[in-house]
C-alpha positions as CSV (number, residue, x, y, z in Angstrom):
1,X,11.4,-81.7,-62.7
2,X,12.1,-85.4,-63.9
3,X,8.7,-86.1,-61.8
4,X,7.2,-83.3,-64.3
5,X,8.0,-84.1,-67.0
6,X,7.5,-88.2,-67.5
7,X,4.0,-87.3,-65.6
8,X,3.4,-85.4,-68.9
9,X,4.9,-88.3,-71.1
10,X,3.0,-91.1,-69.6
11,X,-0.8,-88.7,-69.8
12,X,0.3,-88.0,-73.3
13,X,0.5,-91.5,-73.9
14,X,-2.5,-92.7,-72.1
15,X,-4.8,-89.8,-74.2
16,X,-3.3,-91.4,-77.3
17,X,-4.6,-95.0,-76.7
18,X,-8.1,-93.4,-75.1
19,X,-8.7,-91.3,-78.6
20,X,-7.9,-94.7,-81.0
21,X,-10.9,-95.3,-83.2
22,X,-12.3,-99.5,-82.6
23,X,-13.8,-100.8,-85.0
24,X,-15.8,-103.8,-85.0
25,X,-16.1,-106.4,-86.3
26,X,-12.8,-106.4,-87.9
27,X,-14.1,-109.5,-90.2
28,X,-17.7,-109.4,-91.5
29,X,-19.2,-112.4,-93.6
30,X,-22.8,-111.5,-95.1
31,X,-24.9,-113.8,-97.6
32,X,-25.4,-111.6,-100.7
33,X,-28.8,-109.9,-100.6
34,X,-28.7,-109.8,-96.9
35,X,-26.9,-106.5,-94.8
36,X,-23.9,-106.0,-93.3
37,X,-23.0,-103.7,-90.0
38,X,-19.9,-102.5,-88.6
39,X,-19.5,-100.3,-85.3
40,X,-16.8,-97.4,-85.4
41,X,-16.6,-95.8,-81.6
42,X,-14.2,-93.4,-79.7
43,X,-13.7,-91.9,-76.6
44,X,-12.3,-88.3,-77.2
45,X,-14.9,-86.1,-77.5
46,X,-13.3,-83.2,-79.8
47,X,-14.0,-84.9,-83.0
48,X,-16.0,-83.6,-85.6
49,X,-16.4,-85.5,-88.9
50,X,-16.2,-89.2,-88.8
51,X,-16.5,-90.8,-92.9
52,X,-17.3,-94.7,-93.5
53,X,-15.5,-95.8,-97.4
54,X,-16.4,-99.1,-99.2
55,X,-12.7,-100.1,-101.3
56,X,-11.4,-96.3,-100.9
57,X,-14.7,-94.9,-102.0
58,X,-16.8,-92.9,-99.6
59,X,-19.8,-93.6,-99.0
60,X,-21.6,-92.1,-95.7
61,X,-20.7,-89.0,-93.6
62,X,-21.3,-88.0,-90.4
63,X,-20.8,-85.1,-88.6
64,X,-20.9,-84.7,-84.6
65,X,-23.2,-81.7,-84.5
66,X,-25.5,-82.8,-87.6
67,X,-25.2,-86.5,-87.6
68,X,-25.4,-87.9,-91.4
69,X,-25.0,-85.6,-93.9
70,X,-26.3,-87.4,-97.0
71,X,-28.6,-90.3,-97.0
72,X,-28.2,-93.0,-99.2
73,X,-31.0,-96.2,-99.5
74,X,-27.9,-98.7,-99.4
75,X,-26.1,-97.2,-96.8
76,X,-26.8,-95.7,-93.6
77,X,-26.1,-95.1,-89.8
78,X,-27.9,-95.6,-86.4
79,X,-26.0,-93.3,-83.4
80,X,-25.4,-95.6,-80.3
81,X,-23.6,-92.6,-78.6
82,X,-23.8,-92.5,-74.9
83,X,-22.5,-90.6,-71.7
84,X,-19.3,-92.3,-71.9
85,X,-18.4,-93.0,-75.6
86,X,-19.3,-91.8,-79.0
87,X,-20.9,-94.9,-81.4
88,X,-21.9,-94.9,-84.6
89,X,-23.2,-98.7,-86.7
90,X,-22.7,-98.6,-90.4
91,X,-25.1,-100.0,-92.4
92,X,-24.6,-102.0,-95.7
93,X,-28.2,-103.2,-97.1
94,X,-28.3,-105.5,-99.9
95,X,-25.4,-106.6,-100.4
96,X,-23.4,-107.6,-103.1
97,X,-20.6,-109.5,-104.3
98,X,-18.8,-107.5,-105.8
99,X,-18.7,-105.4,-102.6
100,X,-16.2,-107.8,-100.9
101,X,-13.5,-105.9,-99.8
102,X,-12.1,-103.2,-96.8
103,X,-14.2,-101.3,-94.9
104,X,-12.5,-98.4,-93.2
105,X,-13.8,-95.5,-90.7
106,X,-12.1,-92.5,-90.5
107,X,-12.0,-89.8,-87.9
108,X,-10.9,-87.1,-88.8
109,X,-8.0,-85.6,-87.1
110,X,-7.9,-88.6,-85.0
111,X,-7.5,-91.7,-86.9
112,X,-8.8,-94.2,-89.2
113,X,-9.2,-98.9,-88.9
114,X,-10.0,-100.6,-91.6
115,X,-12.2,-104.2,-91.3
116,X,-12.6,-106.7,-94.4
117,X,-16.6,-107.7,-95.8
118,X,-17.1,-110.9,-97.3
119,X,-20.3,-111.5,-99.2
120,X,-20.8,-114.8,-100.0
121,X,-23.5,-117.1,-101.7
122,X,-24.8,-120.7,-100.4
123,X,-25.8,-122.9,-102.9
124,X,-27.6,-126.2,-102.4
125,X,-26.7,-129.6,-101.1
126,X,-28.0,-133.3,-102.2
127,X,-27.3,-136.6,-101.2
128,X,-27.5,-138.1,-105.1
129,X,-27.8,-141.5,-103.7
130,X,-31.0,-141.2,-102.4
131,X,-32.8,-143.8,-99.5
132,X,-29.6,-146.8,-99.0
133,X,-29.8,-150.3,-98.2
134,X,-26.9,-152.7,-97.1
135,X,-25.9,-156.2,-95.2
136,X,-24.5,-156.0,-92.1
137,X,-20.8,-155.8,-91.9
138,X,-20.8,-155.2,-96.1
139,X,-19.3,-150.9,-96.4
140,X,-22.1,-148.3,-97.6
141,X,-21.1,-146.0,-100.3
142,X,-22.8,-142.6,-100.1
143,X,-22.5,-139.2,-102.1
144,X,-23.2,-135.6,-101.8
145,X,-23.1,-132.8,-104.3
146,X,-23.5,-129.0,-103.2
147,X,-23.5,-126.4,-106.0
148,X,-24.0,-122.9,-106.2
149,X,-21.6,-121.9,-103.5
150,X,-19.0,-119.2,-102.5
151,X,-16.9,-119.4,-101.4
152,X,-15.8,-123.3,-101.3
153,X,-18.0,-124.8,-98.9
154,X,-17.2,-127.2,-96.2
155,X,-18.5,-130.3,-96.5
156,X,-19.5,-133.0,-93.7
157,X,-21.1,-135.9,-92.2
158,X,-23.4,-137.3,-89.8
159,X,-24.0,-141.1,-88.9
160,X,-27.4,-140.7,-86.3
161,X,-26.5,-137.3,-85.4
162,X,-22.6,-137.7,-84.4
163,X,-20.3,-136.4,-87.0
164,X,-18.8,-139.2,-88.8
165,X,-14.8,-138.9,-88.8
166,X,-12.9,-137.1,-92.1
167,X,-10.8,-140.4,-92.7
168,X,-14.2,-141.8,-94.0
169,X,-15.0,-139.4,-96.4
170,X,-13.3,-137.0,-99.6
171,X,-14.5,-134.1,-101.0
172,X,-13.4,-132.3,-104.7
173,X,-14.0,-128.7,-105.8
174,X,-14.2,-127.5,-109.5
175,X,-15.1,-123.8,-109.9
176,X,-17.6,-122.8,-112.6
177,X,-18.8,-118.9,-113.6
178,X,-17.8,-117.6,-110.1
179,X,-19.2,-120.2,-107.8
180,X,-17.8,-123.3,-106.5
181,X,-19.3,-126.7,-107.2
182,X,-18.1,-129.5,-104.0
183,X,-18.8,-133.5,-104.3
184,X,-18.6,-135.4,-101.8
185,X,-18.1,-139.5,-101.2
186,X,-18.7,-141.0,-97.9
187,X,-17.7,-144.9,-97.6
188,X,-19.3,-146.1,-94.4
189,X,-19.2,-149.4,-92.2
190,X,-23.1,-149.3,-89.7
191,X,-24.0,-152.0,-87.6
192,X,-27.3,-150.5,-87.5
193,X,-30.2,-148.7,-89.7
194,X,-29.3,-144.8,-89.0
195,X,-29.7,-141.6,-90.9
196,X,-26.9,-139.8,-92.8
197,X,-27.0,-136.4,-93.2
198,X,-24.8,-134.2,-95.2
199,X,-23.8,-130.5,-94.4
200,X,-22.8,-127.7,-96.1
201,X,-21.8,-124.4,-95.3
202,X,-19.8,-121.3,-95.5
203,X,-18.6,-119.1,-92.7
204,X,-21.9,-116.5,-93.4
205,X,-24.3,-119.5,-92.8
206,X,-25.3,-119.5,-88.9
207,X,-27.2,-122.6,-89.7
208,X,-25.7,-125.3,-92.5
209,X,-27.7,-126.7,-95.6
210,X,-28.4,-130.2,-94.9
211,X,-29.9,-133.4,-97.1
212,X,-30.5,-136.2,-95.2
213,X,-31.2,-140.3,-96.7
214,X,-31.9,-143.1,-94.7
215,X,-29.1,-146.2,-94.4
216,X,-31.0,-149.6,-93.7
217,X,-28.7,-152.4,-92.5
218,X,-30.7,-155.7,-93.2
219,X,-29.4,-159.1,-91.6
220,X,-26.2,-160.8,-93.9
221,X,-27.6,-164.6,-94.8
222,X,-26.3,-167.2,-92.5
223,X,-26.0,-169.9,-95.3
224,X,-24.5,-167.7,-97.6
225,X,-22.1,-170.2,-98.2
226,X,-24.1,-173.2,-97.7
227,X,-25.9,-171.7,-100.3
228,X,-23.1,-171.2,-103.3
229,X,-22.1,-174.8,-102.2
230,X,-25.6,-176.5,-102.9
231,X,-25.5,-174.2,-105.6
232,X,-22.3,-175.5,-107.0
233,X,-23.2,-179.4,-106.0
234,X,-26.5,-178.9,-107.8
235,X,-24.9,-178.0,-111.0
236,X,-22.4,-180.4,-111.0
237,X,-25.1,-183.6,-110.4
238,X,-27.1,-182.0,-112.9
239,X,-24.8,-182.0,-115.8
240,X,-23.5,-185.7,-114.4
241,X,-27.1,-186.8,-114.7
242,X,-27.7,-184.9,-118.1
243,X,-24.1,-187.1,-119.6
244,X,-25.8,-190.2,-118.4
245,X,-28.5,-189.6,-120.2
246,X,-26.8,-189.0,-123.0
247,X,-25.3,-191.9,-122.5
248,X,-28.6,-194.2,-122.1
249,X,-30.2,-192.7,-125.1
250,X,-27.1,-193.5,-127.5
251,X,-26.8,-196.9,-125.9
252,X,-30.6,-197.5,-126.3
253,X,-30.3,-196.8,-130.0
254,X,-27.7,-199.0,-130.3
255,X,-29.2,-202.0,-128.9
256,X,-32.6,-201.0,-130.9
257,X,-30.6,-200.8,-133.9
258,X,-28.2,-204.5,-132.9
259,X,-31.8,-206.0,-132.1
260,X,-33.7,-205.0,-135.4
261,X,-30.5,-206.2,-137.7
262,X,-30.4,-209.5,-135.6
263,X,-34.1,-209.9,-135.9
264,X,-33.9,-209.4,-140.1
265,X,-31.0,-211.0,-140.4
266,X,-33.1,-214.3,-138.2
267,X,-35.5,-213.6,-140.7
268,X,-33.8,-214.1,-143.8
269,X,-32.0,-217.0,-142.1
270,X,-35.0,-218.7,-141.6
271,X,-36.9,-218.0,-144.8
272,X,-33.7,-219.3,-146.6
273,X,-33.8,-222.7,-145.1
274,X,-37.4,-223.1,-145.2
275,X,-36.8,-222.1,-148.8
276,X,-33.9,-225.0,-149.1
277,X,-35.8,-227.2,-147.6
278,X,-38.7,-226.7,-149.7
279,X,-37.0,-227.6,-152.6
280,X,-35.1,-230.3,-151.6
281,X,-38.4,-232.1,-150.5
282,X,-40.1,-231.0,-153.9
283,X,-37.0,-232.6,-155.5
284,X,-36.3,-236.0,-153.2
285,X,-39.5,-237.5,-151.6
286,X,-40.2,-241.1,-150.6
287,X,-37.3,-244.0,-149.5
288,X,-34.6,-245.5,-151.6
289,X,-35.8,-249.2,-152.6
290,X,-32.6,-251.4,-151.6
291,X,-33.9,-254.3,-154.0
292,X,-33.6,-252.4,-156.9
293,X,-31.0,-253.3,-159.7
294,X,-30.9,-251.5,-163.1
295,X,-31.7,-253.8,-165.5
296,X,-28.4,-255.7,-166.9
297,X,-26.9,-254.9,-163.5
298,X,-25.7,-258.2,-161.5
299,X,-26.1,-258.6,-157.2
300,X,-23.2,-260.3,-155.8
301,X,-22.5,-264.1,-155.7
302,X,-26.2,-264.3,-157.9
303,X,-25.7,-265.8,-161.3
304,X,-28.0,-263.8,-163.6
305,X,-29.2,-266.3,-165.5
306,X,-30.5,-268.9,-162.8
307,X,-33.7,-266.3,-162.0
308,X,-35.9,-264.4,-163.8
309,X,-37.9,-261.7,-163.1
310,X,-41.0,-263.9,-161.4
311,X,-38.1,-265.1,-158.7
312,X,-38.4,-268.6,-160.2
313,X,-35.1,-270.8,-160.8
314,X,-35.7,-271.2,-164.9
315,X,-33.6,-274.8,-164.5
316,X,-35.1,-276.1,-161.9
317,X,-38.9,-274.3,-161.8
318,X,-39.0,-273.4,-158.1
319,X,-40.1,-270.9,-155.9
320,X,-37.3,-268.9,-154.1
321,X,-38.1,-266.3,-152.0
322,X,-37.7,-262.0,-152.4
323,X,-36.9,-260.0,-150.5
324,X,-39.4,-257.8,-149.2
325,X,-39.1,-254.3,-148.7
326,X,-41.4,-251.9,-147.2
327,X,-43.6,-249.5,-149.5
328,X,-42.3,-245.9,-150.3
329,X,-44.0,-243.1,-149.4
330,X,-47.2,-242.5,-151.3
331,X,-46.8,-238.6,-153.0
332,X,-48.1,-237.2,-156.1
333,X,-45.5,-237.6,-158.9
334,X,-44.9,-241.4,-158.6
335,X,-47.4,-241.5,-161.4
336,X,-45.5,-238.7,-163.3
337,X,-42.3,-240.7,-163.1
338,X,-44.0,-243.4,-164.9
339,X,-43.4,-246.2,-161.9
340,X,-46.5,-248.4,-160.9
341,X,-47.2,-251.1,-158.2
342,X,-45.1,-254.3,-159.4
343,X,-46.9,-257.7,-158.1
344,X,-44.3,-259.9,-156.1
345,X,-45.7,-263.9,-155.2
346,X,-44.3,-265.5,-152.2
347,X,-45.9,-267.8,-149.8
348,X,-48.6,-265.2,-147.9
349,X,-49.8,-264.2,-151.0
350,X,-49.4,-261.6,-154.2
351,X,-48.1,-258.5,-152.8
352,X,-47.2,-255.3,-154.8
353,X,-44.2,-253.9,-154.7
354,X,-42.9,-251.2,-156.4
355,X,-38.9,-249.7,-158.1
356,X,-38.6,-246.1,-157.8
357,X,-36.3,-244.5,-159.6
358,X,-34.8,-241.4,-157.8
359,X,-33.0,-239.0,-160.2
């Protein structure tokens, strides 16, 4: 008796499991404007009506005997029943964002299952920096912008077809009008030129949206430090030469002024000396007559009465020798001064002597 009771319980439980409704997929993500598909199946053959609900609202009814009871242009069902199970595919055409939510398959008097529908939107993705050129061993910065996505897009990078580590880029997202805009910045150190790709995706996308640019790596100049050093040296030398040139110009100007001033002073001196010489020549010309005696003067050691003007002794009437003086230098002023040659008598004959008075 106990064995029979246990067998009945096991059969009931097994039958319940077999009769359970199956709904696939549990979660469906589609792009807006595409079709969403769900499959509802059961093994138990005593079902009568299968109902499909979208966010709690009845949209389609299927009868075991008559099939789809009401056709709708956006909701339909396809029968995939086999000898082993009853299976219907529910199709939601041209999905819209407001249709995201719960999809329910309800088999009358047997059970119901629910799945989740997500209607998504793919936007655009663009690398805003364009092609990038950088020197070797220098990091390159690249920006990528994804606009008008739902839900928030997932941005990733590849370099030459290889995924870039997430530590090398950062991403920020903002919501705008029910959509999302994301911006990602990649900072990468590359040794060779290669294509760089920014990828944006959402679960409904089978293939990510991409944008590609080319990263060009150029060799770093080997003489960079030397160039800087040479530039500094040239600048310093040019500055020193300029200062020296200015000093030289100032020095030359000063020397020229000194030479000009000295020449002028020398000319003034020469002119003054010549003027003084000419003045002296005009006043004094000729030689002094050492034998001249003014009227009434007496020569030392000679008695005035002993001689007359002709050089004879007045008492004894004997001739005496007179001192001969050289002729004075003739100049054009001697007649003007009133001096005429005076004859002197001596043993050698008559000579003309003149007395010059120097004023």
